[in-house]
C-alpha positions as CSV (number, residue, x, y, z in Angstrom):
1,M,-5.1,8.1,38.5
2,L,-8.5,9.3,37.7
3,R,-6.8,12.2,36.2
4,W,-4.5,9.4,34.0
5,C,-8.2,7.1,33.4
6,G,-9.7,10.5,32.3
7,A,-7.3,11.2,29.8
8,V,-7.5,7.7,28.3
9,G,-11.3,7.4,27.8
10,R,-10.9,10.9,25.8
11,G,-8.0,9.8,24.0
12,T,-10.4,6.4,23.0
13,L,-13.3,8.5,21.9
14,R,-11.5,10.4,19.6
15,G,-9.9,7.8,17.9
16,V,-13.6,5.7,17.7
17,E,-14.9,9.3,16.7
18,Q,-12.1,10.1,14.2
19,V,-12.4,6.1,12.5
20,G,-16.7,6.2,12.3
21,D,-15.3,9.8,10.2
22,A,-13.1,8.2,8.3
23,T,-15.5,5.5,7.3
24,L,-17.9,7.2,6.1
25,L,-16.2,10.0,4.9
26,T,-15.0,6.9,2.3
27,L,-17.6,5.5,1.9
28,R,-19.4,8.6,1.0
29,T,-16.7,9.4,-1.3
30,L,-17.0,5.4,-3.5
31,L,-20.4,6.1,-3.6
32,C,-19.8,9.2,-6.1
33,L,-18.2,6.4,-8.5
34,F,-21.9,5.0,-9.5
35,A,-23.4,8.7,-10.1
36,P,-22.3,10.6,-13.4
37,P,-20.3,12.6,-14.8
38,W,-17.0,10.7,-14.3
39,R,-14.2,13.0,-15.3
40,L,-11.7,10.1,-16.5
41,R,-9.1,12.4,-17.0
42,N,-8.5,13.1,-13.4
43,F,-8.2,9.8,-12.7
44,V,-5.7,9.4,-15.3
45,A,-3.9,12.0,-14.1
46,Q,-4.1,10.8,-10.4
47,L,-3.0,7.3,-12.0
48,Y,0.0,8.3,-13.9
49,A,1.3,10.8,-10.4
50,I,1.1,7.7,-8.4
51,G,1.5,4.5,-9.9
52,V,4.2,5.7,-12.6
53,G,5.4,8.2,-10.4
54,S,6.3,5.3,-7.3
55,L,7.5,2.8,-10.6
56,V,11.0,3.3,-10.0
57,I,11.1,2.6,-6.0
58,I,9.1,-0.2,-6.6
59,A,11.2,-1.7,-8.9
60,I,14.0,-1.0,-7.3
61,T,13.2,-2.2,-3.6
62,G,11.3,-5.4,-5.4
63,A,15.2,-6.4,-7.0
64,F,17.0,-6.1,-3.8
65,T,14.3,-7.6,-1.8
66,G,14.8,-11.0,-4.2
67,M,18.7,-10.9,-4.3
68,V,18.4,-10.9,-0.1
69,L,15.8,-13.9,-0.2
70,A,18.0,-15.7,-2.4
71,L,21.1,-15.0,-0.6
72,Q,19.7,-15.4,3.1
73,G,18.3,-18.8,2.1
74,Y,20.5,-20.5,0.1
75,Y,22.4,-20.3,3.1
76,T,19.9,-21.3,5.5
77,L,19.2,-24.5,3.3
78,A,22.4,-25.3,2.6
79,K,22.5,-26.5,6.4
80,F,19.5,-29.1,5.5
81,G,21.2,-29.9,2.0
82,S,18.2,-28.4,0.3
83,E,19.2,-25.7,-2.0
84,S,17.0,-26.8,-5.0
85,L,14.6,-25.9,-2.8
86,L,15.7,-22.1,-2.9
87,G,13.3,-21.0,-6.0
88,S,10.0,-22.0,-4.3
89,A,11.1,-20.4,-0.7
90,V,12.1,-17.2,-2.6
91,A,8.9,-17.1,-4.8
92,L,6.8,-17.7,-1.8
93,S,7.8,-15.5,0.5
94,I,7.2,-12.6,-2.2
95,I,4.0,-13.2,-3.6
96,R,2.3,-14.4,-0.3
97,E,3.9,-11.7,1.8
98,L,6.9,-9.0,1.3
99,G,5.5,-8.0,-2.3
100,P,1.9,-6.7,-0.9
101,V,3.4,-5.7,2.7
102,L,7.0,-4.2,1.1
103,G,5.0,-2.9,-1.9
104,A,2.4,-1.1,0.2
105,L,4.6,0.5,2.5
106,M,6.8,2.4,-0.4
107,M,3.8,3.2,-1.8
108,T,2.4,4.8,1.6
109,G,5.6,6.9,1.8
110,R,5.9,8.5,-1.5
111,A,2.7,8.7,-2.7
112,G,0.6,8.3,0.2
113,S,2.6,11.3,1.8
114,S,1.8,13.2,-1.0
115,I,-1.6,12.6,-1.5
116,T,-2.9,13.9,2.4
117,A,-0.2,16.8,1.8
118,E,-1.7,18.2,-1.6
119,I,-5.4,17.4,-0.4
120,G,-4.0,19.9,3.2
121,I,-2.4,22.6,1.0
122,M,-5.9,22.8,-0.7
123,R,-7.5,23.0,2.9
124,V,-4.9,25.8,3.7
125,T,-5.4,28.0,0.4
126,E,-9.6,27.6,0.7
127,Q,-9.5,26.0,-2.3
128,L,-11.8,23.2,-0.9
129,D,-14.1,25.9,0.4
130,A,-14.0,27.7,-3.0
131,L,-14.9,24.5,-5.1
132,E,-18.3,24.6,-2.9
133,M,-19.1,28.2,-3.3
134,M,-19.0,27.1,-7.4
135,A,-21.7,24.1,-6.6
136,V,-18.5,21.5,-6.9
137,N,-18.6,18.7,-4.6
138,P,-14.7,18.5,-3.4
139,V,-15.4,15.0,-2.7
140,R,-15.9,13.9,-5.9
141,Q,-13.4,16.2,-7.9
142,I,-10.5,15.9,-5.2
143,L,-10.9,12.7,-2.8
144,L,-12.6,10.1,-5.6
145,P,-9.9,10.3,-8.3
146,R,-6.7,9.6,-5.7
147,I,-8.8,6.9,-4.2
148,V,-9.7,4.8,-7.3
149,A,-5.4,5.4,-9.0
150,V,-4.7,4.1,-5.7
151,L,-6.8,1.0,-6.0
152,I,-6.2,0.5,-9.3
153,A,-2.0,1.3,-9.4
154,L,-0.8,-0.1,-6.0
155,P,-2.1,-4.5,-7.0
156,L,-0.2,-3.3,-10.6
157,L,2.8,-2.0,-8.4
158,V,3.0,-5.0,-6.2
159,A,2.8,-7.3,-9.6
160,I,5.5,-5.0,-11.2
161,F,7.0,-6.1,-7.6
162,D,6.9,-9.3,-7.2
163,V,7.9,-10.1,-11.2
164,V,10.8,-8.1,-10.5
165,G,12.1,-10.2,-7.4
166,L,11.7,-13.2,-8.7
167,A,13.4,-12.5,-11.2
168,A,16.8,-10.8,-9.0
169,G,16.3,-14.1,-7.2
170,Y,17.2,-16.2,-10.0
171,L,19.9,-14.4,-10.8
172,V,21.4,-14.3,-7.5
173,G,20.5,-18.0,-6.4
174,V,21.3,-19.8,-10.5
175,D,24.3,-17.4,-11.6
176,L,25.9,-16.1,-8.3
177,L,25.5,-19.2,-6.0
178,G,25.3,-21.8,-8.8
179,V,21.9,-23.5,-7.8
180,N,20.7,-25.8,-10.9
181,A,18.3,-23.7,-13.2
182,G,16.1,-26.4,-13.9
183,S,15.4,-27.7,-10.5
184,Y,15.0,-23.4,-9.5
185,I,12.0,-22.6,-11.8
186,G,10.4,-26.6,-11.2
187,E,10.2,-26.0,-7.5
188,T,9.1,-22.7,-8.1
189,V,6.1,-23.8,-10.7
190,D,5.4,-26.8,-8.3
191,K,5.2,-25.2,-5.0
192,V,3.4,-21.8,-6.3
193,T,-0.4,-22.2,-6.3
194,M,-3.2,-20.1,-7.3
195,H,-4.4,-19.8,-3.2
196,D,-0.9,-17.9,-3.3
197,L,-1.6,-15.2,-5.7
198,T,-5.1,-14.8,-4.7
199,T,-3.4,-14.3,-1.0
200,G,-1.1,-11.9,-2.4
201,W,-4.2,-10.0,-4.5
202,A,-6.1,-9.3,-1.6
203,K,-3.6,-8.0,0.1
204,S,-2.5,-5.3,-2.1
205,A,-6.5,-4.9,-2.6
206,G,-6.9,-4.3,1.2
207,F,-3.9,-2.3,1.7
208,A,-4.6,0.0,-1.2
209,L,-8.2,0.8,0.3
210,L,-6.4,1.4,3.5
211,L,-3.8,3.8,2.2
212,G,-6.8,5.7,-0.3
213,A,-9.5,6.0,2.5
214,V,-6.5,7.3,5.7
215,C,-4.7,10.0,3.7
216,T,-7.5,11.4,1.7
217,F,-9.1,11.4,5.2
218,M,-6.2,13.2,6.9
219,G,-5.7,15.6,4.3
220,F,-9.4,17.2,4.5
221,R,-9.6,17.0,7.5
222,A,-6.2,18.4,8.1
223,E,-5.9,22.2,10.2
224,P,-5.7,24.9,7.1
225,T,-2.5,25.5,9.0
226,T,0.8,24.8,8.0
227,E,1.7,22.7,10.7
228,G,-1.7,21.0,10.6
229,V,-0.8,20.0,7.1
230,A,3.0,18.6,8.4
231,Q,1.0,17.4,11.5
232,A,-1.5,15.3,9.5
233,T,0.9,13.9,6.5
234,T,3.1,12.4,9.5
235,R,-0.2,10.9,11.1
236,A,-1.1,9.6,7.9
237,V,1.6,8.1,7.2
238,V,2.2,6.2,10.4
239,I,-1.4,5.3,11.0
240,T,-1.1,3.5,7.4
241,S,2.2,1.9,7.8
242,V,1.0,0.4,11.4
243,S,-2.6,-0.5,10.6
244,I,-1.4,-2.2,6.3
245,L,1.3,-4.4,8.9
246,V,-1.9,-5.1,11.0
247,M,-3.9,-6.2,8.2
248,D,-1.3,-8.2,7.2
249,Y,-1.6,-10.2,10.2
250,I,-5.7,-10.6,9.9
251,I,-5.5,-11.3,6.1
252,T,-2.5,-13.6,6.6
253,S,-4.8,-15.3,9.6
254,F,-7.7,-15.9,7.1
255,F,-6.1,-17.3,4.2
256,L,-3.9,-20.0,5.9
């Protein structure tokens, strides 16, 4: 029993230590934004790799999410004779909840894992040590462009997810299931408010900061071995995905 309690205590202390280390590293990285020089070419390259590279998977996920929501919503609302509410049900579900959460999870799997693995490989091949030897700050050179790119790309990708999802839901609801087009659009415009848009934006911004902080930290602190990079990448995806769901509950509670 005492051995088990000791193991739990040591694990808890290691977890707290890592959270503190990740927070300090992220703050140190973001502070670099306020001091020149800014290497715009690095920012643009990372924005293209992270944002444009994730565009297809985000659009596909958004389209099928909107189609499934329209199908499920129609057959549920039809039981109560409320098919005219289908447009608002699909729009609110996507804008407030599914767009930010699914968009962030897709980006974690596609771009977050890539960020961790890339930085981890730099650690294994001693590229980060070489930068320090040349008096180049690796935090500014490597971490900052990736975190800023994620902060810009994820809210934009979530907006694209929302638009594609709403369009797919309209096609299924109106063209396939026969819901009146005027009722569908009218209910959507009437029920979706600025508060709903703000909630979705706040979630996507919070998830972006979380994704950038965890994935860059895991890569930067990865063990300098092949197995260490693989373990860091797996941990980054798992921790980021679970943390997104926890943060989603907290932000939803705050905005209700």
